[in-house]
C-alpha positions as CSV (number, residue, x, y, z in Angstrom):
1,M,155.0,260.8,100.4
2,S,156.2,257.3,100.8
3,R,159.3,255.9,98.8
4,R,157.0,253.6,96.9
5,R,154.7,256.4,95.8
6,V,157.6,258.6,94.8
7,T,159.1,255.7,92.8
8,Q,155.7,255.1,91.0
9,W,155.5,258.8,90.4
10,I,159.0,258.9,88.9
11,C,158.3,255.7,86.7
12,T,155.0,257.3,85.4
13,A,156.8,260.6,84.6
14,V,159.6,258.8,82.7
15,A,157.1,256.7,80.8
16,A,155.3,260.0,79.8
17,L,158.6,261.5,78.7
18,L,159.5,258.4,76.6
19,M,156.0,258.4,75.1
20,A,156.4,261.9,74.2
21,A,159.8,261.4,72.6
22,M,158.5,258.6,70.3
23,P,157.7,259.4,66.6
24,Q,154.0,260.2,66.4
25,G,152.0,257.1,65.7
26,Q,154.8,254.8,66.9
27,A,153.8,252.6,69.9
28,T,156.3,252.2,72.8
29,L,157.4,248.8,73.8
30,G,155.6,249.1,77.1
31,S,152.3,249.9,75.5
32,Q,152.6,246.9,73.2
33,L,152.8,244.7,76.3
34,V,149.5,245.9,77.8
35,G,146.8,243.3,77.7
36,H,146.4,239.5,78.4
37,W,148.7,236.8,77.0
38,R,148.2,232.9,77.0
39,L,151.1,230.8,77.8
40,V,152.5,228.7,74.9
41,S,155.7,227.2,76.2
42,T,158.4,227.4,78.7
43,E,161.8,226.2,77.7
44,Q,165.2,226.0,79.2
45,I,167.9,226.5,76.6
46,R,171.2,224.8,77.2
47,D,174.5,224.8,75.2
48,G,174.6,222.0,72.8
49,E,171.5,220.3,74.0
50,P,167.8,220.4,72.7
51,P,165.4,222.7,74.5
52,V,163.7,221.3,77.8
53,A,160.0,222.0,78.3
54,T,160.0,222.8,82.0
55,L,156.4,222.5,82.4
56,G,155.8,219.6,80.1
57,D,153.5,219.6,77.1
58,G,150.4,221.8,77.1
59,P,151.3,224.2,80.0
60,V,148.6,226.6,81.2
61,G,149.2,230.1,82.2
62,T,148.5,233.8,81.6
63,I,150.4,237.0,82.1
64,V,148.7,240.4,82.1
65,Y,150.1,244.0,81.9
66,T,147.7,246.8,82.7
67,A,147.9,250.4,81.4
68,D,148.2,251.6,85.0
69,G,151.6,249.7,85.4
70,H,150.4,246.6,87.3
71,M,150.9,243.0,86.2
72,Q,150.1,239.4,87.2
73,A,151.6,236.1,86.0
74,Q,150.4,232.5,86.6
75,L,152.0,229.4,85.1
76,T,151.5,225.8,85.8
77,T,151.6,222.3,84.2
78,S,148.4,220.6,83.0
79,A,149.3,217.4,84.9
80,R,148.7,218.6,88.4
81,P,146.7,216.1,90.5
82,R,142.9,216.9,90.9
83,V,142.8,217.0,94.6
84,R,142.1,219.7,97.3
85,P,145.4,221.0,98.8
86,A,144.1,220.2,102.4
87,D,143.3,216.6,101.3
88,A,146.5,216.0,99.3
89,T,149.2,213.5,100.3
90,T,152.7,214.8,100.8
91,A,153.6,213.9,97.3
92,E,150.6,215.4,95.9
93,A,151.0,218.6,97.8
94,R,154.5,219.0,96.2
95,E,153.0,218.4,92.7
96,L,150.4,221.0,93.5
97,A,153.1,223.5,94.2
98,R,154.3,223.5,90.7
99,Y,152.4,226.7,90.2
100,T,154.1,229.9,89.5
101,A,152.1,232.9,90.6
102,Y,153.1,236.5,91.4
103,F,151.8,240.0,91.1
104,G,153.0,243.6,91.4
105,T,154.0,246.5,89.0
106,F,156.3,246.6,86.0
107,T,158.7,249.0,84.3
108,V,160.1,248.8,80.7
109,D,163.6,249.9,79.5
110,E,162.8,250.8,75.9
111,A,166.5,251.1,75.0
112,A,167.5,247.7,76.5
113,R,164.3,246.0,75.5
114,T,163.6,244.6,78.9
115,V,160.8,244.5,81.3
116,T,161.3,244.2,85.1
117,H,158.5,242.6,87.3
118,Q,158.5,244.2,90.7
119,R,156.9,241.5,92.6
120,D,154.7,242.6,95.7
121,G,153.5,239.0,96.2
122,T,154.6,235.6,95.1
123,F,153.4,232.0,95.7
124,G,157.0,230.8,95.8
125,P,159.3,233.0,97.9
126,G,162.2,234.5,96.1
127,A,163.9,237.7,94.8
128,R,161.5,240.7,94.4
129,D,162.5,241.8,90.9
130,F,162.5,239.7,87.8
131,V,164.2,241.1,84.6
132,R,163.3,239.6,81.3
133,A,164.4,240.4,77.8
134,I,161.5,241.2,75.4
135,A,161.0,239.8,71.8
136,L,157.7,240.7,70.1
137,T,156.8,239.1,66.8
138,G,153.2,239.5,65.6
139,N,151.0,238.2,68.3
140,R,153.7,236.4,70.1
141,L,155.7,237.7,73.1
142,A,158.9,235.8,74.2
143,L,160.3,236.7,77.6
144,T,164.0,235.5,78.2
145,T,165.6,235.2,81.6
146,P,169.2,236.3,82.1
147,T,171.8,233.8,80.9
148,T,173.8,231.8,83.6
149,T,176.6,229.4,83.4
150,V,176.5,225.9,85.0
151,E,179.5,223.7,84.8
152,G,180.9,225.8,81.9
153,K,177.7,225.7,79.9
154,T,175.4,228.7,79.5
155,R,171.5,228.4,79.9
156,F,168.5,230.5,80.1
157,T,164.8,230.2,80.1
158,R,162.5,231.3,77.3
159,I,158.8,231.7,78.0
160,T,156.5,232.3,74.9
161,W,153.2,233.9,75.1
162,E,150.4,234.5,72.6
163,R,148.2,237.6,72.8
164,L,144.6,236.8,73.8
165,P,141.7,238.3,71.8
166,A,138.7,239.7,73.7
167,A,137.0,237.0,75.8
168,P,133.6,235.7,74.2
169,V,130.6,236.8,76.2
170,A,128.5,234.1,77.8
171,T,124.7,234.0,77.3
172,P,122.8,236.0,78.6
173,Y,125.4,238.6,79.4
174,S,126.9,241.5,77.5
175,A,130.3,242.8,76.9
176,A,129.1,246.4,77.8
177,A,128.2,245.2,81.3
178,R,131.8,244.2,82.1
179,Q,132.8,248.0,82.1
180,E,131.2,248.6,85.5
181,V,133.9,246.6,87.3
182,A,136.7,246.8,84.6
183,G,140.0,247.9,86.1
184,T,142.8,247.1,88.5
185,W,141.8,246.7,92.2
186,Q,144.0,246.4,95.2
187,L,143.1,244.4,98.2
188,V,142.0,246.4,101.3
189,E,140.3,243.7,103.5
190,H,139.6,240.0,103.4
191,K,137.4,238.7,106.3
192,T,134.8,235.9,107.0
193,T,132.2,236.5,109.6
194,L,131.2,233.2,111.5
195,P,127.5,232.6,112.5
196,G,128.3,233.4,116.1
197,G,129.7,236.8,115.0
198,D,133.5,236.0,115.3
199,V,135.6,237.3,112.5
200,R,138.2,235.1,110.8
201,R,140.9,236.5,108.6
202,N,142.2,233.8,106.5
203,F,145.0,235.8,104.8
204,G,146.1,237.5,108.0
205,A,145.5,241.1,109.4
206,A,147.2,243.0,106.4
207,P,146.8,240.7,103.3
208,K,148.1,242.0,99.8
209,G,146.4,241.3,96.5
210,T,145.3,242.6,93.2
211,F,142.2,241.7,91.0
212,V,142.5,242.7,87.4
213,F,139.1,242.8,85.5
214,H,140.5,243.8,82.1
215,P,138.1,245.6,79.7
216,D,138.7,242.7,77.2
217,G,136.9,240.3,79.4
218,H,139.9,238.5,80.9
219,T,140.6,238.3,84.6
220,S,143.3,237.4,87.1
221,V,143.5,237.5,90.9
222,Q,146.0,236.9,93.6
223,I,146.0,237.2,97.4
224,V,148.8,236.6,99.9
225,N,149.2,236.5,103.6
226,P,152.5,238.2,104.1
227,D,153.0,236.4,107.5
228,R,154.1,233.1,105.8
229,P,157.4,231.0,105.3
230,A,160.2,232.7,103.4
231,T,161.8,229.5,102.3
232,A,162.1,228.9,98.6
233,L,159.8,226.0,97.4
234,T,162.9,224.0,96.3
235,G,164.2,223.9,99.9
236,A,160.9,224.0,101.9
237,S,159.9,221.3,104.2
238,D,156.7,219.3,103.8
239,E,154.9,221.5,106.3
240,E,156.3,224.7,104.8
241,V,154.9,223.8,101.4
242,R,151.4,223.2,102.9
243,A,151.8,226.5,104.7
244,L,152.6,228.3,101.5
245,Q,149.5,226.9,99.8
246,R,147.2,227.8,102.8
247,T,148.4,231.5,102.6
248,Y,148.0,232.2,98.9
249,L,145.0,232.4,96.5
250,A,145.4,232.6,92.7
251,Y,143.2,231.9,89.7
252,F,142.5,233.3,86.2
253,G,140.1,233.1,83.4
254,S,137.4,235.3,81.8
255,Y,134.5,237.1,83.4
256,D,130.9,238.3,82.7
257,V,128.7,240.8,84.8
258,D,125.1,241.0,85.6
259,P,124.3,244.5,86.8
260,A,120.8,243.6,87.6
261,T,121.7,241.1,90.3
262,K,125.2,242.6,91.0
263,K,126.8,239.3,90.0
264,I,130.3,238.6,88.6
265,V,130.8,235.1,87.1
266,V,134.6,234.2,86.7
267,H,135.0,231.4,84.2
268,T,138.1,229.9,85.7
269,T,140.8,228.5,83.4
270,A,143.1,227.5,86.2
271,D,143.4,227.9,90.0
272,L,146.0,227.3,92.6
273,N,143.4,224.9,94.0
274,P,142.9,222.6,91.0
275,M,139.3,221.6,92.2
276,N,138.3,225.0,91.1
277,S,139.9,224.8,87.6
278,G,137.3,224.9,84.9
279,A,134.5,226.0,87.2
280,D,132.5,229.2,87.3
281,Q,133.2,231.1,90.5
282,I,130.4,233.7,91.4
283,R,130.9,236.8,93.4
284,F,128.2,239.3,94.3
285,Y,129.6,242.9,94.2
286,E,128.7,246.3,95.7
287,L,130.3,249.5,94.5
288,E,130.9,252.2,97.0
289,G,132.9,255.1,95.4
290,D,136.4,253.7,94.7
291,L,135.6,250.6,96.8
292,M,134.2,247.3,95.6
293,H,133.0,244.7,98.0
294,L,132.8,241.0,96.7
295,Q,131.0,238.3,98.5
296,P,130.9,234.7,97.4
297,A,127.5,232.9,97.5
298,S,126.9,231.8,101.0
299,V,124.5,229.3,102.8
300,P,121.8,230.9,105.0
301,G,123.1,230.8,108.7
302,G,126.6,229.9,107.4
303,P,129.8,231.9,107.4
304,V,129.8,235.1,105.1
305,S,132.9,236.3,103.4
306,R,133.6,239.8,102.3
307,I,136.6,241.0,100.2
308,T,137.0,244.7,99.9
309,W,139.1,246.3,97.0
310,R,140.0,249.8,96.1
311,R,140.2,250.8,92.4
312,V,143.7,251.8,91.1
313,K,143.6,255.3,89.5
């Protein structure tokens, strides 16, 4: 058994013991995190100074925690240029990179009231683990970074979220139809077959990714090519910034399912490629046991993309 599987088994066992130790009817902190949350604000708090909104007014973002221990986060400013990354100028490319996205697993320390995000993939390279203090008040969740000291003054970042209700169902779909694909899915393969038969793998030979179709109708997806620059965005060259954008996919929103035509429609709230933000993205699906094959709409005689996912149990 791999070290990762052993660690996940231990975390699951510990979580079960903590649940059993809780007074009957009292929810654990971890269980209260499960669901989708909408970004309200990101503020840096500094000694003796007013809070600074690090993503400006009206930031856009989501964070999701699943009952199976997975998580995703996506945060960005609402002022990103409306341009395809491939067509962006150098200055625009750096503005487009103002997009925080990562996915992985999470564990909660009930006594310390902290959550650790164990990042398996991240748009901006950096440390694997993020520890955040948790404060829950009604339908609001505040995640706070550890405090640091700069030039004798303490500072930390507070990120505030609001729990999302179930996503409305678009006509002519039904909420019940979502259950066919609802769950957490891990990426198995991402390939595009060209008209001549050649196969292109845009995210490398061994890409990583997760797709969360939450039963409440919200969704979030991220895919990364592990063979990419390891330089943090703050120190990346212009070419490295573009390479980081080419090797990552991320978007979130709500979704509807049509079982008759085997079609999933993602109503995109935000996308790392801003040209897709606000658009409906259609994927045709095929279920094969624990596998789900997704295929974007294609032009007859054109390239055909096929993305395979395995359901997390």
